[in-house]
C-alpha positions as CSV (number, residue, x, y, z in Angstrom):
1,M,-0.2,0.0,-0.4
2,L,1.9,2.9,-1.1
3,T,0.4,5.7,1.3
4,E,0.8,2.7,4.3
5,G,4.8,3.2,2.8
6,L,4.9,7.1,2.8
7,H,3.1,7.6,6.8
8,R,6.7,5.3,7.7
9,L,8.9,7.0,5.6
10,L,7.4,10.2,7.2
11,M,7.4,8.6,10.7
12,V,11.8,7.7,9.6
13,G,11.9,11.5,9.2
14,T,9.5,12.5,12.0
15,L,11.2,9.9,14.3
16,V,14.3,12.3,14.1
17,V,13.7,15.5,13.8
18,V,11.7,15.1,17.4
19,W,14.9,12.6,18.5
20,I,17.0,15.9,17.7
21,D,14.5,18.6,19.5
22,H,13.9,16.3,22.7
23,G,16.3,14.2,22.2
24,K,18.0,14.8,25.9
25,V,13.9,15.6,27.7
26,Y,13.1,12.1,26.9
27,R,17.0,10.3,27.9
28,A,16.1,12.2,30.9
29,G,13.0,9.6,31.3
30,G,14.9,7.2,30.5
31,Y,14.7,6.3,26.9
32,S,17.1,4.9,25.0
33,F,16.6,6.5,20.6
34,W,16.0,3.2,20.1
35,T,13.1,2.7,22.9
36,Y,11.5,5.7,21.6
37,A,12.0,4.3,18.4
38,R,10.1,1.1,18.9
39,D,6.7,2.2,20.8
40,T,6.5,4.8,18.1
41,W,6.4,1.8,15.4
42,A,4.6,0.1,17.7
43,E,1.6,2.9,17.4
44,L,2.4,3.7,14.2
45,R,1.7,0.1,13.2
46,A,-1.7,-0.6,15.5
47,C,-2.7,2.9,14.0
48,L,-2.5,1.3,10.3
49,R,-3.8,-2.2,11.3
50,I,-7.1,0.2,12.6
51,S,-6.9,2.2,9.3
52,R,-7.1,-1.2,7.1
53,T,-9.8,-2.0,9.6
54,W,-12.3,0.8,8.6
55,A,-10.8,0.6,5.3
56,V,-12.9,-3.2,4.4
57,L,-15.4,-3.0,6.8
58,G,-16.4,0.6,6.3
59,N,-18.2,2.6,9.4
60,D,-20.3,0.3,10.8
61,A,-18.5,-2.8,11.6
62,A,-15.0,-1.3,11.6
63,H,-16.1,1.0,14.5
64,S,-17.1,-2.4,16.3
65,A,-13.7,-4.1,15.1
66,V,-11.6,-1.1,16.7
67,V,-13.6,-0.4,20.1
68,A,-13.2,-4.4,20.7
69,Q,-9.7,-3.9,19.9
70,M,-9.3,-0.9,21.5
71,A,-10.5,-3.0,24.8
72,A,-8.2,-5.7,24.4
73,Q,-5.3,-3.4,25.1
74,P,-3.1,-3.7,28.1
């Protein structure tokens, strides 16, 4: 999917820019760049999964599926 690839490419740039501007704060909070990147990619994957669900199922069914997915997350 082209749009997912573009989202991932944009996220790479965003990761770098945010780390350059806010890395000191993340490090003070115990985050390394790799921990920050891993957690951010996990969020992006979850968002893309929701987006694909919405695209396949349509509004009503996707809404129910997304609510169920979110309820199942810790």
